[in-house]
C-alpha positions in Angstrom: 99.9 122.1 118.0 96.3 121.6 119.1 94.1 119.0 117.4 92.0 121.8 115.9 94.9 123.7 114.3 96.7 120.5 113.5 93.6 119.2 111.6 93.4 122.4 109.6 97.1 122.4 108.8 97.2 118.7 107.6 94.0 119.1 105.7 95.6 122.0 103.7 98.7 120.0 103.2 96.8 116.9 102.0 94.5 118.8 99.7 97.4 121.0 98.4 99.4 117.9 97.3 96.4 116.0 95.8 94.9 118.9 94.0 98.3 120.1 92.6 99.0 116.7 91.1 95.5 116.4 89.8 95.5 119.8 88.0 99.1 119.3 86.9 97.9 116.2 85.0 95.4 118.3 83.1 98.0 121.0 82.5 100.8 118.7 81.3 98.6 116.9 78.7 96.9 120.1 77.6 100.4 121.6 76.9 101.4 118.5 75.0 98.2 118.8 72.9 99.0 122.5 72.1 96.3 124.0 74.3 97.1 127.4 75.9 96.7 127.3 79.6 95.6 130.7 81.0 95.7 129.9 84.8 96.8 127.1 87.1 95.3 127.7 90.5 95.5 125.7 93.7 92.5 126.9 95.7 89.6 129.1 94.8 88.8 132.7 95.4 91.1 135.7 95.5 94.8 134.8 94.6 97.2 135.2 97.5 100.2 134.7 95.2 100.5 134.8 91.5 103.2 134.4 88.9 103.0 134.7 85.1 105.4 132.5 83.1 106.8 133.2 79.6 103.9 131.2 77.9 101.4 133.5 79.5 100.2 131.0 82.1 99.2 132.5 85.5 100.3 130.3 88.4 98.2 131.1 91.5 97.6 130.0 95.1 94.2 131.2 96.2 92.5 131.9 99.5 90.2 128.9 99.8 92.3 125.7 99.8 89.4 123.3 99.1 90.0 122.7 95.4 91.8 124.0 92.3 91.5 124.4 88.6 93.2 124.8 85.3 91.7 127.4 83.0 92.4 126.9 79.3 91.8 129.0 76.3 88.2 128.1 75.4 85.8 129.7 72.9 82.8 128.9 75.2 84.2 131.2 77.8 84.9 134.3 75.7 86.2 135.5 72.3 89.5 134.1 71.2 91.8 136.0 69.0 92.1 134.5 65.4 95.8 133.9 65.8 95.2 131.8 68.9 92.3 129.7 67.7 94.6 126.7 67.1 95.5 126.8 70.8 91.9 126.7 72.0 90.6 123.6 73.9 87.5 123.5 71.8 89.5 123.3 68.5 91.2 120.1 69.6 90.1 116.6 68.4 87.7 114.7 70.6 90.5 112.2 71.5 92.8 115.1 72.6 90.0 116.5 74.8 89.4 113.1 76.3 93.2 112.8 77.0 93.3 116.2 78.7 90.3 115.5 80.9 91.3 112.0 81.8 94.8 113.2 82.7 93.7 114.6 86.1 92.4 111.3 87.5 95.3 109.4 85.9 97.7 111.7 87.7 96.1 110.8 91.0 96.3 107.1 90.3 100.1 107.5 89.6 100.5 109.6 92.7 98.7 106.9 94.7 101.1 104.2 93.5 104.1 106.4 94.3 102.9 107.3 97.8 102.3 103.6 98.6 105.7 102.8 97.3 107.3 105.5 99.4 105.3 104.3 102.5 106.6 100.7 102.0 110.2 101.9 101.5 110.2 104.2 104.6 108.4 101.5 106.6 105.1 102.0 108.5 105.4 101.2 112.3 102.5 99.0 113.4 101.6 96.2 115.8 102.2 92.5 115.1 99.0 90.6 114.3 99.1 88.5 117.5 95.9 87.6 119.3 95.6 88.6 122.9 92.2 87.6 124.0 89.4 85.6 122.3 85.6 85.3 123.0 82.4 85.1 121.0 82.8 84.1 117.4 86.6 84.1 117.5 86.7 81.6 120.4 84.2 79.4 118.7 86.4 79.3 115.6 89.3 77.8 117.6 91.4 80.9 117.7 93.5 81.1 120.8 95.6 83.7 122.7 99.1 83.9 121.2 98.0 83.0 117.6 99.6 85.1 114.9 97.3 85.9 112.0 99.1 85.3 108.7 96.3 85.5 106.2 92.6 86.4 106.3 90.6 85.3 103.3 92.8 86.4 100.3 94.5 89.2 102.3 97.9 88.7 103.7 98.2 90.3 107.2 101.8 91.3 108.1 100.5 93.8 110.7 97.4 94.2 112.8 96.1 97.0 110.6 95.7 94.7 107.6 94.3 91.9 109.9 91.6 94.1 111.5 90.7 95.7 108.2 90.1 92.2 106.6 88.1 91.1 109.7 85.9 94.2 109.7 85.1 93.8 106.0 84.2 90.1 106.5 82.0 91.1 109.5 80.2 93.6 107.4 79.5 90.9 104.8 78.6 88.4 107.5 81.0 85.9 106.1 79.8 82.3 107.0 83.2 80.5 106.9 86.1 83.0 106.7 89.4 81.1 106.3 92.1 82.4 108.6 95.7 81.1 108.4 97.5 81.3 111.7 100.7 80.3 113.4 100.0 79.2 117.0 102.0 80.0 120.1 104.1 76.8 119.5 105.0 77.9 115.9 102.6 75.4 114.1 100.8 76.7 111.0 97.1 75.9 110.8 93.8 77.2 109.4 90.7 78.3 111.3 87.2 79.1 110.0 85.5 82.1 111.5 81.7 82.1 111.2 80.3 85.7 111.2 77.0 84.9 109.6 75.2 84.9 113.0 75.9 88.6 113.6 72.5 90.3 113.6 71.8 92.4 110.5 70.9 95.5 112.6 74.3 95.7 114.3 76.0 99.0 113.3 79.6 99.2 112.0 80.8 100.7 115.3 79.6 97.6 117.3 81.0 94.9 115.1 84.2 94.6 117.2 82.6 93.0 120.2 80.9 90.4 117.9 84.2 89.5 116.4 85.4 88.7 119.9 89.1 89.3 119.1 91.4 91.6 121.1 95.0 92.0 119.9 97.9 91.5 122.2 98.7 95.2 122.2 95.2 95.9 123.2 95.5 94.1 126.5 95.8 96.3 129.6 98.1 95.1 132.4 96.3 94.1 135.6 98.2 96.4 137.9 96.0 98.7 140.0 96.4 102.4 139.6 93.7 103.8 141.9 91.4 102.4 144.6 88.3 104.5 145.2 87.4 105.3 148.8 84.1 103.7 150.0 84.2 100.9 147.4 84.8 97.1 147.9 88.4 97.5 147.0 89.1 100.1 149.7 91.1 98.6 152.6 91.5 95.3 150.7 93.5 96.2 147.6 96.4 98.6 147.2 97.8 100.7 144.4 100.5 98.6 142.7 98.8 95.2 143.3 98.7 92.9 140.3 95.5 91.0 140.1 96.0 87.4 139.2 92.7 85.7 140.0 89.1 86.6 140.8 87.0 83.8 142.4 89.2 81.1 140.8 89.1 82.7 137.4 92.5 83.6 135.9 93.1 87.3 135.1 95.4 87.7 132.1 94.4 91.3 131.3 92.4 94.2 132.7 89.6 93.3 130.3 89.1 90.0 132.2 88.2 91.8 135.5 84.7 93.0 134.6 83.2 89.7 133.6 84.9 87.8 136.4 83.7 90.4 138.9 80.2 90.2 137.5 80.3 86.4 137.9 81.4 86.7 141.5 78.8 89.4 142.2 76.0 87.2 140.8 77.2 84.3 142.8 77.6 85.9 146.2 75.7 89.2 146.0 72.3 87.8 146.9 73.6 86.0 149.9 75.7 88.8 151.3 78.9 86.6 151.2 82.2 87.3 149.6 84.8 85.7 147.3 88.5 85.4 146.9 90.8 87.7 144.9 94.4 86.7 144.4 97.0 89.5 143.9 100.7 89.8 143.7 102.0 92.4 146.2 105.7 93.2 146.7 106.7 89.9 145.1 104.3 87.9 147.3 101.1 86.1 146.3 98.2 87.0 148.5 94.6 85.6 148.7 92.2 88.3 149.9 88.4 88.3 150.6 86.3 90.8 148.8 82.6 91.3 147.9 81.7 93.3 144.8 78.9 95.9 144.9 76.7 97.4 142.2 77.4 101.1 141.4 77.9 103.5 138.6 81.0 105.5 137.7 80.7 109.2 138.1 80.5 109.6 134.3 77.7 107.1 133.9 74.0 107.6 133.9 71.4 105.0 135.1 69.6 103.1 132.4 65.9 102.3 133.1 65.4 98.6 133.7 69.1 97.8 133.8 71.0 97.3 137.1 74.3 98.9 137.7 77.3 96.6 137.1 79.2 94.8 139.8 82.4 96.6 140.6 85.4 96.5 142.9 86.2 100.2 142.7 89.7 100.0 141.1 91.2 101.4 137.9 94.2 100.3 135.9 97.6 101.9 136.4 98.5 102.1 132.7 96.1 102.2 129.8 98.4 103.7 127.3 99.2 101.8 124.1 102.5 99.9 124.2 105.3 100.6 121.7 104.7 99.3 118.2 106.4 96.0 117.7 106.3 95.5 113.9 107.2 97.5 110.7 105.6 97.1 107.3 108.5 97.6 105.0 109.9 96.5 101.6 113.0 97.2 99.7 112.8 99.7 96.8 112.4 97.0 94.2 109.9 94.8 96.2 107.9 97.9 97.0 106.9 98.4 93.4 104.6 95.3 93.1 103.5 95.8 96.7 102.4 99.3 95.9 100.5 98.1 92.8 98.8 95.4 94.8 97.8 97.8 97.5 96.4 100.3 95.0 94.4 97.5 93.3 93.1 96.2 96.7 92.2 99.7 97.9 90.3 100.5 94.7 88.4 97.3 94.9 87.5 97.9 98.6 86.3 101.5 97.7 83.9 100.1 95.0 82.7 97.4 97.3 82.1 99.8 100.2 79.9 102.0 98.0 78.1 98.8 96.9 77.5 97.8 100.5 76.2 101.3 101.3 73.8 101.0 98.3 72.6 97.6 99.5 72.1 98.9 103.0 74.8 96.7 104.6 76.5 99.8 106.1 75.1 103.2 106.9 75.9 105.9 104.3 77.5 108.0 107.1 80.3 105.4 107.2 80.9 105.5 103.5 80.9 109.3 102.8 83.0 111.8 104.6 83.8 115.5 104.0 86.6 117.9 104.8 86.0 117.8 108.5 86.4 114.0 108.6 89.4 114.2 106.3 91.0 116.9 108.5 90.6 114.8 111.7 92.0 111.7 110.0 94.9 113.6 108.5 95.8 115.0 111.9 95.7 111.5 113.5 97.7 109.9 110.7 100.3 112.7 110.8 100.8 112.1 114.5 101.7 108.5 113.8 104.5 109.4 111.5 105.5 110.1 107.9 104.6 106.6 106.6 101.2 106.7 108.1 100.5 110.1 106.6 101.7 108.9 103.2 99.3 105.9 103.4 96.4 108.3 104.0 97.5 110.6 101.1 97.6 107.5 98.9 94.1 106.5 99.8 92.7 110.0 99.4 94.5 110.3 96.0 92.9 107.1 94.9 89.5 108.2 96.1 89.8 111.5 94.3 90.7 109.7 91.0 87.8 107.3 91.2 85.2 109.9 92.3 86.3 112.3 89.6 85.6 109.6 87.0 82.0 109.3 88.0 79.8 110.2 85.0 78.4 113.3 86.8 78.5 116.6 84.7 80.9 119.1 86.4 83.3 116.3 87.3 85.9 114.9 84.9 83.8 111.8 84.4 80.8 113.9 83.2 83.0 115.7 80.6 84.3 112.3 79.4 80.7 111.1 79.1 80.0 114.1 76.8 83.0 113.3 74.6 82.2 109.6 74.3 78.6 110.6 73.2 80.2 112.9 70.7 82.3 110.0 69.4 79.2 107.9 69.0 76.9 110.5 67.3 79.6 112.1 65.3 79.0 115.7 66.6 79.1 117.5 70.0 76.0 117.6 72.2 73.9 120.7 71.9 74.7 123.6 74.2 71.2 123.2 75.7 71.8 119.6 76.6 75.2 120.3 78.1 73.8 123.2 80.2 71.0 120.9 81.5 73.6 118.3 82.3 75.6 120.9 84.2 72.7 121.9 86.3 71.9 118.3 87.1 75.6 117.7 87.9 75.7 120.7 90.3 72.6 119.4 92.1 74.1 115.9 92.6 77.4 117.4 93.7 75.8 119.8 96.2 73.7 116.8 97.5 76.9 114.8 98.0 78.6 117.7 99.7 75.7 118.3 102.0 75.6 114.6 103.0 79.4 114.7 103.6 79.1 117.8 105.8 76.1 116.3 107.7 78.1 113.1 108.4 81.0 115.1 109.5 78.9 117.2 112.0 77.2 114.0 113.3 80.7 112.6 113.9 81.7 115.7 115.9 78.5 115.7 118.0 78.9 112.0 118.8 
């Protein structure tokens, strides 16, 4: 399945699950409160399938799978027969109406907890949180290659996903002394302090990784040569299959070490026209060879005014694919219950804090708001990684849907709840004029958010 069709398919699956549970929450509580439900629809537009049950409720799947709704008997939407007035939504007490409206987001909260529980029980394949290479802030903190990250701040890090997420949040906040509990390569437990306060304020979210200076063990590329380009310094000196061990006396542990060591060698001998030494392993033998780097651009690169081309050898790695995952985030069915509750609480807190960071300007709004295109692309990626990964995405989306629906914006569930709480305070419903004005304002805010989400999605595609 191509990425395009895969993204569409998994978007439909994700929205179908989340919306069905959300609307079922409204439906279930409405029925318990004695309200007649006229239609339960997953999707908008013309129904593709419909069934009417014995209570008169129409169950429908509509053509546009980007939402859904539950339509109840309501005097505001048309005349209601006298014998059915007691089943109308508008005739119910304000507390019953609050319960019906709040049931949708509550259903999504419950679904989120269940999905996290299922993810923990199934087990999510991941990488161990083992450090592969350190530089910049990570090196200054005392972190070393081979360290296992056990806890970052208050966040336990059983896998690299949790570790990197905690590090990224700390980098966004420019944490001055982030405590990191580690187990070093010898098995000794210790604590490091990572200073991220010196990261310039203008550094975008996408560039924070290099300021952290931390490469995981699974991110290290082996130093075996895959190709040697003709006409480059490596031609006639290096061969496919050589394992690079040293460059000009500097040890090469991964392919990421080659560029800085080559640059150092080029800066040292380039102006004099000399050469340096490169040590490789070839056919089980250790060979010391003479080589002189040259400045040139790759075919895909364009020259940057005022910036010289990098020093290069003209070789590429044999294998840049990710290694097999070496860790699994898994709990037993009983242990998974508190773990799911903790994860839900953590994710909810991070969602609120992320919006606060966007409001304060710590991150760009494009990194905080995403639309259906972004969700579709993420759903496709997560689905490719397995059932547990897809469940984790569904859980996060369900939580987001619950929280966003509780925002006090007319049109959303939170807006309706705001009306009902005002009714409780003043002792009577808001005037129809005030409610209509609120609906128009809510539609304007909602359309603005949707426009921003689509704009961010399109920007992501173009980039």
